[in-house]
BAMIDREN-98347 format. One record per residue: y, x, z of N, C-alpha, C, O, CB in turn. Coordinates in steps of 0.2 Angstrom, whole numbers, plus 2048, in hexadecimal, padded with zeros to 3 digits. Atoms other than C-alpha are relative to their C-alpha. Glycine has a CB too. Layout:
N
YXZYXZYXZYXZYXZ...
//
This chain:
382
8038048055738F36E77FA7FC8037F58008057FE8047FA8068037FE5668E66EC7FB8007FB7FC7FF7F58027F88028067FF8045558E96E57FD7F97FF7FC7F58047FB80580280380680154E8D96DD7F97FF8047F68048067FE7FE7F88058027FC5408D06E67F98027FD7F48038017FF7F98028067FE8035328D56DA7FF7FE7F88037FA7F67FA7FD80480080280752C8D46C87FD7F97FF7FA7F68037FB8067FD8038078025278C46BF7F88018007F68067FF8037FE7FA8078008015158BF6BF7FE8017F98018007F57FD7F98028037FE80750A8C56B17FE7F97FC7FE7F47FF7FA8048008028068045058B96A27FA7FE8037F68018068008027F98078037FE4F78AD6A57FA8047FD7FB8077F88007F97FE8067FC8034E68B46A37FE7FD7FA7FD7F77F97FA7FF8058028028074E08B36917F97FD8017F57FE8058008067FB8068048004D18A868D7FA8057FF7F48038008007FB7FA8067FB8014C68B86887FF8048077FA8088078028047FB8017FD7FA4C78BD69A8048068028038098077F88028017FC7FB7FF4D38CB6988077FE8038087F88048018047FA7F98027FE4E58CC69F8057FF7FB80B7FE7FC8028048067FC8018064EC8CB68E8038077FD8058077F88067FC8027FF7F98034EF8DE68C7FB8037FC7F58017FD8018058068057FD8054E78E767E7FC8058047FF8098088048037FA8057FB7FC4D88F16848008067FC8008067F67F97FD8018017FA8034D59036817FA8038037F98038098068058018067FD7FD4C490B68280180580580580A8037FB8027FA7FF7FA7FC4C39166918067FF8058078048098008067FD7FA8007FB4D391069A7FF7FE80780380080B8057FB7FD8028027F94CA90A6A97FE8078037FD8078097FA7FC8008027F97FD4C691D6AC80780480080780A8027FB8047FB7F97FD8004D99216AB8047FC8068047F68068047FF7F97FC8027FB4E591F6B98078037FF8088097FD7FE8028087FA7FD8014F89216B88038028078027FE80C8057FB7FD7FC7FE7FA50392A6C58078017FE8098057F97FD8078037F98008025169286C480480480680380180C8037F97FE7FC7FC7FB5219356CD8077FD80180B7FD7FC8008077FF7F98037FF53092B6D58038028068077FE8097FE7F88007FD7FE7F95359356E48068038008098048057FB8048037F97FC80054593D6DE8057FC8038057F68038018027F97FA8037FD5569396E68057FE7FA8097FA7FC8038058057FC80280555E9376D580880280180C7FE8008007F87FF7F97FE7FF56E9416DA8058007FB80A7FF7FB8008078037FB8008055759426C98027F97FE8077F87FA7FC8037FA7FE80780257692F6C88047FD8068067F78067FA7FC7FF7FC8037FA58092D6D98067FE7FD8098017F98008058058028037FA5879226DF7FB7FA7FF7F97F78048067FD80380580580157B9166D77FA8018047F77FC8067FE8007F88067FF7FC56C91E6E08018018077FD80280B7FD8067FD7FF8007F957491D6F17FC7FA8037FA7FA8098088008018038067FD56C90C6F37FA7FE7FD7F67FA7FF8057FA7FF80780180455D90D6E77FE8067FD80180A7FB8017FA7FB8037FA80355191A6E18017FF7F88017F97F67F88008027FF80080755491E6CF7FC7FB7FC7FE7F87F88008077FD8048058045459156C88007F98017FE7F57FE7F98028007FF8077FE54A9056D18077FE7FD8087F87FF7FF8008077FA80380255B9046C97FF7FB7FA7FB7FC7F68058067FD80080580555E8F56BE8018027F98078057F88047FA8027FF7FD80755B8FA6AC7FE7FB7FB7F87F97FB7FC80780080180680455C8ED69F7FD7FA8037F87F78017FB8027FA8018067FC55A8E06AC7FA8008057FA7FB8097FE7FB7FB8067FF7FA54B8E66B780080880280380C7FE7F97FE7FD8007F97FF5488F66C07FD8047FB7F88027F87FC8018078027FC8065459046B47F88018017F58017FB8038078008077FF8005339076BB7FC7FA7FD7F77FB7FB7FF80180880480580252E8F66B67FF8007F87FA7FE7F68047F98018017FE8075318FB6A47FA8047FF7F68037FA8078027FC8057FB80152690A6A67F97FD8017F47FE7FE8018068058078037FF5189006AE7FE7FB7FB7F87FA7FA8017FC8078028058055198F36A17FC8037FA7F88017F78067FC7FD8037FC8055159006947F98038027F58047FE8058067FD8077FD7FE50790869E7FB7FA8007F57FB7FE8018038088058058004FF8F76A07FE7FE7F97F87FD7F78037FA8038018018075018F468D7FA8057FD7F78037F98068007FC8057FB8024F690468B7F97FF8037F58028018038078018078017FD4E88FC6957FF8038077F98038097FB8017FB8017FC7F94EB9066A58037FB8058097FA8058048078007FD8047FB4ED8FB6B48008038078037FF80C7FC7FA8008007FC7F94EA9076C380580580080580A7FC7F98038027FA7FB8004FA9106C88018028078017FE80C8067FC7FD7FE7FD7FA4FF91B6D68088027FF8098057FB7FC8068027F97FE80051291D6DA8018058057FF80480B8057FA8027FE7FB7FB51792D6E280780080280B8027FE7FE8077FC7FA8027FE5259286EC8038058067FF8098088007F98037FD7FC7FA5319316F98077FD8028077F98078018077FE7F98037FF54492C6F87FF7F87FF7FD7F67FA8058037FB80080780054691A6FD7F97FD7FE7F97F87FA8057FD7FB8078028015339176FC7FF7F98017FB7F67FD7FB8048048018077FF5349067038027FB7FB7FF7F67FA8037FE8077FE80480653D8FF6F47FB7FF7FB7FB7F97F88078037FD80680180552E9026E97FB7FB8037F97F67FF7FD8067FE8058057FE5228F96F48027F98017FF7F48007FD8038077FD8067FF52E8EB6F88007FC7F97FF7F67F98078008037FF8038075308E76E57F97FF7FD7F87FA7FA8048047FC80680080451F8EB6DE7FA7FE8047F57FC8017FF8077FC8068017FC5138E96EC7FA8037FE7FA8097FC7FF7F88008067FD8025018EB6E77FF8007F97FA8017F67FA7FD8038008008075068E86D57FC7FA7FD7FD7F97F77FC8067FD8048068034FC8D86D38057FB7FC8027F87F87FD7FC8067FB80480350C8CF6CE8018027F88037FE7F48078008038007FD80750B8DA6BE7F98007FD7F88037F78048068008077FF8034F88D96BC7FE8078007FA8097FC8007FD7F98017F97FF4F78EB6C27FE8018077FE7FD80C8058047FE8027FE7FA4F08F46D180580680280480B7FF7F98028017FB7FA7FF4FE8FF6D97FF8028077FF7FE80C8077FE7FF8007FE7F94FC90A6E88058068008088077FB7F98048017FA7FB7FE5089176F07FE8068037F98068088057FC8048017FA7FD5089296F580780380280B8047FD7FC8057FC7FA7FE7FE51792E6FF8018078017FC80A8058037FC8077FE7F97FF51E9406FE80580180680A7FF8058028037F97FB8007FA52594470F8058057FF80B8048027FB8028067FB7FB80252E9547097FF8027F97F98027F67FF8068058007FE80753295A6F87FB8067FF7FB80B8028078027FD8057FB8015239646F18008027F97FB8057F67F97FD8028007FE8075289676DF7FD7FB7FB7F97F77FE7FE8077FF80380480552295F6CF7F88008017F57FB8018018027F98077FF7FF5109666D27FE7FD8077F97F98077FE8078008028037F95109616E58017F98007FD7F68038058038057FF8078015169506E07F97FD7FD7F77F77FF8067FD7FD80680280350794E6D57FA8018047F67FC8057FE8047F98057FF7FB4FB9556E28007FB8057FB7F98088008078027FF8057FA5029496EF7FD7F97FE7FB7F68038077FF8018038078024FB93A6E57F88008007F57FB7FF8037FD7FA8077FF8014E99416E57FC7FB8047F77F98027FE8078018048047FC4E39376F37FF7F97FE7FB7F58008038008078008078024E79276EA7FD8007F97FC7FA7F68077FD7FF8037FF8064DE92D6DA7F97FF8007F58028048028067FC8078018014CD9266D57FD8017F97F78027F97FF7F98028027FF8074CC9296C27FF8077FF80380C8028057FC7FB8007F98024C79396BA8058037FB8068097FB7F98017FC7FA7FE8044D69396AE8067FC8038067F68047FE7FE7F97FA8027FC4E79376B58068017FB8078077F98028038067FA7FF8044F79346AA8068008058077FB8098017FA7FB7FB7FF7FC50693A6B38077FF7FD8088027F78008078047F98018035189346B080680280480580180A8017F87FE7FA7FF7FD52993A6B58037F98008047F67FB8058057FD7FE8077FF53192A6BC8077FE7FD80A7F97FE8007FE8077F980180354292C6B38008017F88068037F68058058048007FF80753C92E6A17FF7FA7FC7FA7F67FE7FB8067FE80180680453E9206947FD8037F98008077F68077FC7FF8037FD8065329246867FC7FA7FC7FA7F57FE7FB80580280480480452A91C6777F98037FE7F68017F98047FF7F98077FD80051A9266797FB7FB7FF7FA7F68037FF80580580680480050A91E6737FB8038057F88088047FD8007F88047FD7FA5009206837F98007FE7F58058008017FB8068078008024EF91C67A7FF8077FC7FA80A7FC7FF7FA7FC8017FA8044F392A66E7FF8078047FC80B8028068007FB8007FA7FC4F693767B7F98018047F78068058068018058078007FD4E69326847FB8027FA7F68067FC7FE7F98028047FE8054DD9346738008087FF7FB80B7FE8017FC7FA7FF7F88014E49466717FC8038067F98088048078018008037FD7FA4DF94A6837F88007FF7F58058008027FD8068078018004CD9446807FD8047FA7F88087FB7FE7F98008037FD8064CA94B66E8018088017FD80B7FE8047FE7FA7FF7F97FF4D095C6747FC8038067FC8098088078028018037FE7FA4C695C6848058048058038098077F98037FF7FB7FC7FC4D696268D8007FF8077FD7FA80A8077FE7FD7FF8007F94D996669F8077FC8018077F88068008078037FA8047FF4EB96069D8037FF7F88028047F48058048047FD8018064F495868E8077FE8028087F98067FC7FB7FC7F98017FE50795868E8037FC7FA8027FD7F48048068017FC80380551294C6848068057FF80A8078038037F98037FA7FC80251E95767A8047FC7FB8017F97F67FD8077FD7FB80480552D94F6718048057FC80680A7FF8047FB8047FC7FC8045369576638077FE8008097F87FF7FE8007F97F98017FF5499586668048047FB8028097F98028018077FC7FC80555795D65A80380680280380B7FF8067FB7FE7FD7FA7FD55E96A6667FC8028067FE7FF80B8088008018047FF7FA55197167280380580580080780A7F98037FE7FD7FB7FC55D97E6798017FE80780180380C8068037FD7FE8027FA5619746887F97FE8057FA7FC80A8047F98008068027FD54E97268D7FC8077FF7FD80B7FB7FD7FA7FD8067FB80153F97E6907FC7FD7FA7FB7F77F97FC80180680480280653497D6807F98028017F78068058038037FA8077FF7FF52197C67E7FD8017F97FC7FC7F67FD7FA8048037FF80751A98466E7F97FF8017F58008068018087FE80780280150997F6687FD8037FA8018057F57FE7F98008037FE8064FD98665C7FE7FB7FB7FF7F57FD7F98048018018058054F897D64C7FB7FA8027FB7F58007FD8037FA8048057FD4EA9746568037FC8068007F78087F98038027FD8047FB4F696E6637FF80380780280180C7FE7F98018017FD7F94F197A6718068048028098077FE7FA8057FF7FA7FE7FD4FF97F67C8008088007FB80B8038027FD8078007F980050499267A8048038068038088088028027F97FB7FD7FB5129946878047FA8028057F57FF8048067FD7FB8047FD51E98C6928078048018078098057FE7FC8077FB7FC80152F99368E8067FD8038087F78038028027F97F98027FD5409926988057FF7FB8048007F58028058057FB80180555098D6908028067FD80280B8008067FD8037FD7FA8045569996828047FE7FB8047F87F87F98047FE7FB8028055639996757FC8007F97FF7FD7F48058067FF80380080755699C6677F87FE8027F48028018008077FD8068027FE54799266C7FB8007FA7FD7FE7F48007F88038058008055379946617FE7F97FD7FA7F97F87FA8058028028078025349816608047FB8038087FD8077F87FF8027FC8057FE53C9716627FC7FB8047FF7F58068047FC7FA8048047FC52E96A66D80280180780280780A7F98017FE7FE8007F953396667F7FB7FC8047F87F78028077FF8018048047FB52996068E8047FA8018097F98047FF8048077FD80780052C94D68E7FF7FD8078017F78087FE7FC7FB8018037F952694A6A07FB7FB8017FB7F78058067FD8028068047FF51694169D7FA8057FF7FA8097FA8007FA7FB8067FC80050594A6A07F97FC8017F97F78048008068058078027FE4F294669F7FC8058037FC80B8007FD7FD7FA8047FB7FC4E894F6AC7F97FE8017F77F98028048018078078017FD4D69526AF80180080880580480A7FB8057FE7FF8017F94D594D6C17FF8078048028088097FB7FB8038017FA7FD4CE95E6C68068058008068098057FA8047FD7FA7FB8004DE9676C18047FE8068078028098037FF7F97FB8027FB4E895C6CD7FD80280780080480C8007F88008037FE7FA4DB9606DB80180880180180A8077F87FF7FF7FF7F97FF4DE9736D88088028028098078037FF8037F97F97FF7FE4F19716DB8018018087FE7FD80B8057FB7FE8007FF7F84F59796ED8047FA8038097F78008048068017FD8067FD4FA96B6F98048028068067FE80A7FA7FB8027FD7FE7FA5029767068078037FF80A8068047FC8058047F97FD80251297C6FD8027FD7FA7FF7F97F67FF8087FF7FD80280651E9776EF7FD8037FA7FC8097FA8078018008027FE8065179796DE8037FD7FA8057F77FA7F87FF7FF7FD80280651F9786CD7FA8007FA7F78057F98068047FD8058008055139726BF8028047FA7FE8077F67FE7F97FE7FD7FD80651F9796B28008088007FE80B7FC8077FE7FE8007F97FF52098A6B97FA8048037F980A8038068028058067FD7FC51098D6C37F97FD7FD7F58007FA8007FE8078068038015029806BF7FE8017F87F98037F78007F980180280080750397F6AC8008087FD7FB8097FA8067FD7FC8017F98025079926A97F98038037F68077FF8058048028067FD7FD4F89966B57FA7FD7FC7F58017FB7FF7FD8078058028044ED98B6AA7FF8047FA7FA8057F88007F87FF8007FC8074F299469A7FD8078027F98097FE8078007FE8027F97FE4EF9A56A37F88008017F58057FF8038028068078007FF4DD99F6A77FC7FE7FA7F67FD7FA7FF7FB8068038038064DA9996967FD7F97FF7F97F77FB7FA8057FE8028078004D898769A8037FC7FA8087FE7F78037FD8077FE8048064DA97A68C8067FC8028057F68057FA7FC7FD7FA8047FF4EC97468D8037FE7FA8048037F68058048057FE8028064F296A67F8067FC8008087F98057FB7FC7FC7FA8048015029626787FE7FA7FC7FB7FA7F78068047FE8008068055039506718078007FE80C7FE8017FE7FA8047FA7FF8025129526668027FA7FC7FF7F87F88018067FC7FD80580451D94465F80780080080A8048047FD7F98037F880080052F93F65B8027F98028077F67FF8028027F97FE8077FE52F92E6638068008058098058067FA7FC8037FA8017FB53D92766E7FF8048067F98038098027F98018017FC7FA54093267D80780180380C8038007FC8067FF7FA7FF7FD54E93268A7FF8018077FC7FD80B8057FA7FF8007FE7F955093A69B8067FC80380B7FD8018008078027FA8047FE55A92D6A58038038078067FF80B7FD7F98027FE7FD7FA5609396B280880080180A8028077FE8078017F88007FF5739386AF8027F97FE7FF7F57FB8038057FB7FE80680257E9296AE8017FE7F97FF7F87F78077FF80380080180858192B69B7F97FE7FD7F97F97F98038067FD80780280356E92B6987FE7FA8037FA7F67FF7FC8068028028067FD56B91D6A48037FA7FC7FF7F57FA8027FF8077FD80580457791269B7FE7FF7F97FC7FA7F680880180080380080757191768A7F97FD8007F77FA7FB8018077FD8078027FF55F91468F7FF7F98017FB7F57FE7FC8048058008077FF5639036958017FC7FA7FE7F77F88047FE8067FE80380756C8FE6857FA8017FB7F97FC7F78068047FE8057FF80555D90567B7FA7FB8017F77F97FD7FE8078008058057FF5518FA6848027F97FE7FE7F57FC7FF8008087FE80780155C8EA6828007FF7F87FE7FA7F680780080280080080755E8EE66F7F98017FD7F98007F78058047FD8067FF80354C8F266C7FE8077FE7F98087FB7FF7FB7FB8017F980254E9046687FB8048047F78078018078048008057FD7FC5449096777FB7FA8027FD7F58038038038078058067FF5338FF67A7FF7FF80780080380C7F98037FD8028027F952F8F56897FD7F97FF7FE7F57FB8077FF8048038077FF5258E668E8037FC8068007F78087F88008017FD8037FA5308E169C8077FE80080A7FC8048008058067F98028005418DC6958007F98017FD7F57FE8028017F88008077FE5468CC69D8047FC7FB8097F87FE8037FF8077FC80480554D8C468D7FE8037F97FA8077F88088018018017FE80754E8C667A8038067FF8098088018027FA7FC7FC7FA8025528D66728067FE7FC8067F97F87FB8057FB7FA8028035638D666C80680580280580A8048027F98017FA7FC7FF5758DD66D80280080880680480A8067FE7FC7FE8007F95778D86807FA7FC8037F77F88008077FC8008058047FC56C8D168E8047FD80680780180A7FB8058037FD8047FB5748C46997FB7FD8057F87F88028067FB7FD8058037FB56A8C06A98027F98038087F88037FE8058057FE8067FD5698AF6B18058008058058048097F97FC8027FB8017FB5778A96BB8078047FF80C8038027FE8038077FA7FD8025848B46B28057FB7FD8037F77F97FF8067FC7FB8048035948AC6AD8058047FC8098087FE8057FC8057FC7FC80559C8B469D8057FB7FD8037F67FA7FB8037FB7FB8048035AC8AD6977FF7FF7F87FD8047F58078028018018018075AC8A66858038057FC8018077F68027F97FE7FC7FB8045B98B367F7FE80780280080C7FF8077FF8018027F97FF5B08C26877FB8027FB7F87FE7F87FD8008078057FD8055A68CE67C7FB8048047FE8098078048047FB8057FC7FD5968D56827FC8037FA7F97FF7F67FB7FC8058037FD80658E8E26767FD8078027FD8098088058017FA8027F98005868F36737FA8008057F88068088058048038068007FC5768EE67D8028008077FE80280C7FC8077FF7FE8017F957F8EA68D7FC7FB8047F97F78018087FE8008038047FB5778E269C8057FD8058088018087FA8038037FC8037FB5808D56A67FB7FD8057F77F98038047FA7FC8058027FA5778D26B78017F98028057F58008018058058008077FD5748C26C08067FF8048088048087FA7FF8057FA8027FC5838B96C78068047FF80B8048037FE8008077FA7FC80258F8C56BE8057FB7FD8037F67FA7FE8057FB7FA8048035A08BD6B98048057FB80680A7FD8057FD8057FC7FC8055A88C46A98067FC7FE8057F67FB7FC8027FA7FA8048025BA8BE6A68028007F97FF8037F58068038047FE8018075C38B86978038077FD80680B8008067FB8007FE7FB8045C68C56897FD8078037FF80C8008078008008037FA7FE5BC8D26937FB8037FB7F87FF7F77FC8008078047FD8045B28DF6897FB8048047FD8098088048047FA8067FC7FD5A18E668F7FC8037FA7F97FF7F77FC7FC8058037FD80559A8F36837FB8058027FE80A8058058027FA8057FB7FE58A8FD6858008028077FF8088098028067FC7FF7FF7F958B8FB6987FB7FC8047F77F88018077FE8028048047FB5818F56A78047FE8068078018097FA8058027FD8037FB5888E96B37FB7FD8057F77F88038057FA7FD8058027FB57E8E66C38027F98038077F78027FF8058057FF8067FE57C8D66CB8067FF8058088038097FA7FE8047FB8027FC58A8CD6D38078037FF80C8028037FF8018077FA7FD8025988D76CB8057FB7FD8037F67FA7FF8077FC7FB8048035A98D06C58048047FC8078097FE8047FC8067FC7FC8055B18D66B58067FC7FF8067F67FC7FC8027FA7FA8048015C38D06B48027FF7F98008027F58068038047FE8028075CC8C86A58038077FD80780A8008057FB8017FD7FB8045D08D56987FE80780280080C7FF8078008008037FA7FE5C68E36A07FC8037FA7F97FF7F67FC8008068047FD8065BE8EF6947FB8058047FD80A8078048047FB8067FC7FD5AD8F769A7FC8037FA7F98007F77FC7FC8058047FD8065A590468E7FC8068037FE80A8078058037FB8057FA7FE59690F6928008018078008078098018067FB7FF7FF7F959790C6A47FB7FC8047F87F78018077FE8028048037FC58E9066B38047FD8068088008097FA8048037FC8037FB5958F96BF7FB7FD8057F77FA8048047F97FD8048017FA58D8F86D07FF7F88028047F48008018048058018077FE5868E86D88067FE8058088018097FA7FF8047FB8037FC5948DD6DF8078047FF80C8028037FE8018077FA7FD8015A28E86D88057FC7FD8037F77F97FF8077FC7FA8048045B38E16D28048047FC80680A7FE8047FC8067FC7FD8055BC8E76C38067FC7FE8057F67FC7FC8027F97FA8048015CE8E16C28027FF7F97FF8027F48068048037FE8028075D68D96B38038067FD8078097FF8057FA8017FD7FB8045DB8E56A57FD80780280080C7FF8077FF8018027F97FE5D28F46AD7FB8027FA7F77FE7F77FC8008078047FD8065CA9006A07FC8058027FE80A8058068027FB8057FB7FE5BA9096A47FC8037FA7FA7FF7F67FC7FD8058047FE8055B19156997FC8068037FF80B8068048037F98057FA7FE5A292169D80180180880380680A8028067FD7FE8007F95A591C6B07FA7FD8047F77F88018077FC8018058047FC59A9176BE8047FD80680780180A7FA8068037FD8037FB5A090B6CB7FB7FE8057F67FA8038047F97FE8048027FB5979096DB7FF7F98038047F58018018058068018067FD5908FA6E48067FD8048098018087FA7FF8047FB8037FC59E8EE6EB8078047FF80B8028037FE8008077FA7FC8015AC8FA6E58057FB7FD8037F67F98008067FC7FA8048035BD8F16E18058047FC8098087FF8037FC8067FB7FD8045C78F76D38057FB7FE8047F57FB7FD8037F97FB8048015D88EF6D18027FF7F97FE8027F48068028047FE8018075E08E96C18048067FD80780A8018057FA8007FC7FB8045E78F56B47FE80780180280B8008077FF8028027F97FF5DD9046B97FC8037FA7FA7FF7F57FB8008068047FD8055D59106AD7FC8068027FF80B8048068027FA8047FA7FE5C791C6B07FC8027FA7F97FE7F67FB7FE8068037FD8055BF9286A47FB8058017FB8088078058027FB8037FA8015B39366A07FC8028077FD80780A8058057FF8047FF7FA5A69356AE8037FF80780080180C7FE8078007FE8027F95B092E6BC7FB7FC8047F87F88018077FC7FF8058047FB5A69276CB8047FE8068078028097FA8058027FD8047FA5AC91B6D87FA7FE8057F67FB8038047FA7FE8058017FB5A291B6E88007F88028057F58028018048068018077FD59B90A6F08067FF8058088038097FA7FF8037FB8027FB5A89006F980780380080C8018047FE8008077F97FD8015B790A6F38057FA7FD8037F67FA8008067FB7FB8058025C79006F08068047FC8098087FF8037FC8067FB7FD8045D39056E28057FB7FE8047F67FB7FD8047FA7FA8058015E48FC6E18018007F98008047F48068038047FE8018075EB8F56D18048067FD8088098008057FA8007FC7FA8045F09036C580080680480380B8028067FE7FF8007FA7FC5EC9106D27FD8067FD7FF80C7FE7FD7FF8068037FA8045E191B6C68007FF7F97FE7F97F67F88018037FF8008075E591E6B47FF8077FD80080C8008067FD7FE8017FA8045E092B6A78058007FA8058057F77F98007FD7FB8008055EF92769C8067FC8038057F88087FE7FD7F97FA8047FD60192069F7FF7F97FE7FD7F77F88068037FD80080780160290D6A08047FE7FA8098027F98027FC8067FC8028066089046908077FD80380B7FB7FE7FC7FB7FC
//
């Protein structure tokens, strides 16, 4: 998958001397750090050629959506904690000036855990307050509101906690009536709360300085419990806004669709909110149907009577006549033969699927694979 050349230039400077973003008192004392070093193994084969936050999501790399929201909150200084395919971030975002931001980089040479990754960006931090983001979470969190919570509580750390219908698949974080965190609990069949760690934190800089830099550290299992044991003020900012971890193909496709349809907030959508996003250069046949928040990449060809529903089609792919693509990802330059039916499937870059194939239920095809006409089916042909 080829990573685009870079983000679009920011809007022209406003006449009042600002860059057009709404200002927030004190945001000049806040810096953002985004952890983007993971290998994204659950998303393979998509992440064989690009780091997970650089995957095209609703028309641009996912990280661009996150950065747009950080900028909207008035925070313009960002550190990216990179590791896997670190060069793809610098090549695309550079120093951040194209987005009206200042972006610097801290490369993690070997995996040091969630706490170690945060500690690794310390050399690039200049602000007393640091907002840390996991680079694969799509969220509707009001960033100004969590900063207000952090300041009003005079907290050492404030965590974004999101309420979910079924918290059993997650560790949960109970809080007292004032919002002070009481414990960090592992997964259990009978969780005492539906509040889970949503992957966004506000740190007092001194806490980051206290994280060991010579060994792997987990913030969830060591740093945060250690702060509680010491009686430090650790608070939760609880909400029920949009939240999705994009770590699996199904979640990635759903998150991209939610950005296209406007269910998830972004300031970086390269088009109007609607039922589909078709990027410049794509050729979609008049009888083809594109729906469900699908994204059709640049220079994609979609044939007559093809159906693309709730899917992401990367640049340069070809969808044959009568093909049906549902809740799937089609890699860059891949070819899907006429009448082929895909559901909940990932097709790698440049893969070639012949006519009349049928793939279902989490099937993944690696880059450059060639599958003959009708060679793979999940049901008998009609």
